[in-house]
C-alpha positions as CSV (number, residue, x, y, z in Angstrom):
1,M,5.4,-18.1,13.4
2,S,7.9,-20.0,15.5
3,I,10.0,-20.9,12.4
4,V,10.8,-17.3,11.5
5,D,12.4,-14.4,13.4
6,E,9.8,-11.9,12.1
7,L,6.7,-12.2,10.0
8,R,4.9,-9.4,8.2
9,H,1.5,-9.1,6.4
10,L,0.8,-7.0,3.3
11,D,-2.7,-6.9,1.8
12,G,-3.1,-7.6,-1.8
13,I,-0.1,-9.8,-2.4
14,K,-0.8,-12.9,-4.5
15,G,2.0,-15.3,-5.0
16,N,5.4,-15.8,-3.4
17,F,9.1,-16.0,-4.1
18,M,12.2,-17.2,-2.3
19,I,15.5,-15.3,-2.3
20,S,18.9,-15.7,-0.7
21,Q,22.1,-13.9,-1.1
22,S,22.9,-15.9,-4.3
23,E,19.7,-17.4,-5.6
24,Y,16.1,-16.6,-6.5
25,C,13.2,-19.0,-7.0
26,A,9.5,-18.4,-7.7
27,P,6.7,-20.7,-8.8
28,S,5.7,-20.2,-12.4
29,I,2.0,-21.0,-11.5
30,L,0.8,-18.7,-8.7
31,Y,-2.5,-20.3,-7.8
32,R,-2.6,-24.0,-7.3
33,K,-4.5,-25.6,-4.4
34,A,-2.2,-27.9,-2.4
35,G,0.9,-29.4,-3.8
36,I,4.1,-28.1,-5.2
37,A,4.2,-26.0,-8.4
38,P,5.2,-28.1,-11.4
39,Q,7.6,-25.4,-12.6
40,I,9.7,-22.7,-10.9
41,I,11.7,-19.8,-12.2
42,Y,15.2,-19.9,-10.9
43,S,18.1,-17.5,-11.3
44,N,21.5,-17.0,-9.8
45,I,22.3,-13.9,-12.0
46,R,23.5,-11.1,-9.7
47,E,21.3,-8.4,-11.3
48,V,18.1,-10.5,-11.0
49,I,18.9,-11.2,-7.3
50,E,19.6,-7.5,-6.6
51,H,16.3,-6.6,-8.3
52,Q,14.3,-9.2,-6.3
53,H,16.0,-8.0,-3.1
54,Y,14.7,-4.5,-3.9
55,I,11.2,-5.9,-4.4
56,F,11.4,-7.8,-1.2
57,D,12.6,-4.7,0.8
58,T,9.8,-2.7,-0.7
59,F,7.2,-5.2,0.3
60,W,8.7,-5.7,3.7
61,S,8.7,-1.9,4.5
62,K,5.0,-1.7,3.5
63,G,4.0,-4.7,5.5
64,I,2.8,-4.7,9.1
65,A,3.9,-7.0,11.9
66,A,1.9,-10.3,11.9
67,E,1.1,-9.9,15.6
68,K,-0.6,-6.6,14.9
69,K,-2.6,-8.0,12.0
70,I,-3.7,-11.0,14.0
71,K,-4.8,-8.7,16.8
72,E,-6.8,-6.6,14.3
73,I,-8.5,-9.7,13.0
74,E,-9.3,-11.0,16.5
75,Q,-10.7,-7.6,17.7
76,G,-12.5,-6.9,14.4
77,V,-10.6,-3.7,13.9
78,F,-9.7,-2.9,10.4
79,V,-8.0,0.4,9.8
80,H,-7.0,1.1,6.2
81,Y,-4.6,3.9,5.4
82,E,-3.8,5.0,1.9
83,T,-1.7,7.5,0.2
84,R,-2.5,8.4,-3.5
85,V,-1.4,11.1,-5.9
86,L,-4.5,12.7,-7.4
87,E,-3.9,14.0,-10.9
88,D,-7.4,14.5,-12.4
89,D,-8.9,18.0,-11.7
90,Q,-12.3,16.6,-11.0
91,E,-11.0,14.0,-8.7
92,I,-9.0,16.6,-6.8
93,S,-12.0,18.9,-6.5
94,H,-14.3,16.1,-5.4
95,K,-11.8,15.0,-2.7
96,I,-11.3,18.5,-1.3
97,R,-15.1,19.1,-1.2
98,E,-15.5,15.8,0.6
99,L,-12.8,16.7,3.2
100,V,-14.5,20.1,3.8
101,E,-18.0,18.7,4.1
102,Y,-17.2,15.7,6.3
103,S,-14.2,16.7,8.4
104,D,-14.7,17.4,12.1
105,E,-11.4,19.3,12.1
106,L,-9.7,20.5,8.9
107,L,-6.2,21.8,9.2
108,V,-4.7,23.5,6.1
109,C,-1.1,24.6,5.5
110,S,-0.9,27.0,2.6
111,S,0.3,30.4,1.4
112,F,-2.1,33.3,1.5
113,E,-2.5,33.0,-2.3
114,G,-3.2,29.3,-2.0
115,M,-5.9,30.0,0.6
116,Q,-7.5,32.6,-1.7
117,M,-7.6,30.0,-4.6
118,Y,-9.0,27.4,-2.2
119,T,-11.8,29.7,-1.0
120,I,-12.8,30.8,-4.5
121,A,-12.6,27.3,-6.0
122,F,-14.1,25.1,-3.3
123,L,-15.8,26.9,-0.4
124,I,-18.1,29.1,-2.5
125,P,-19.4,26.2,-4.7
126,I,-20.1,24.2,-1.6
127,K,-22.2,27.0,0.0
128,R,-24.3,27.3,-3.3
129,S,-25.0,23.5,-3.6
């Protein structure tokens, strides 16, 4: 870590790329044990570089500081946060029921009509099951 100013970790990333203000490089083969990739993808096209900067910035903003990740590993603490958009009615219903059943403290922000729908759709079926 002494060769960089800041290092971040992002779970699930496989592969790498290098980018500067004027060039982009990435190995064409992502998984190869030891050694240098036999081929790379190179571009100095402004639009490609801008797009790759956008990708880098997105990854960077989602990553966590390496020091924090190392501390989690050393202490055996693994906290996973996730944000997802649920679109399937059954998945939404299942998740709400799960929250109601297993939550020690459930805080809800809703209009009165929303609370009526919530009570009818989710609380009554839970009491019956």
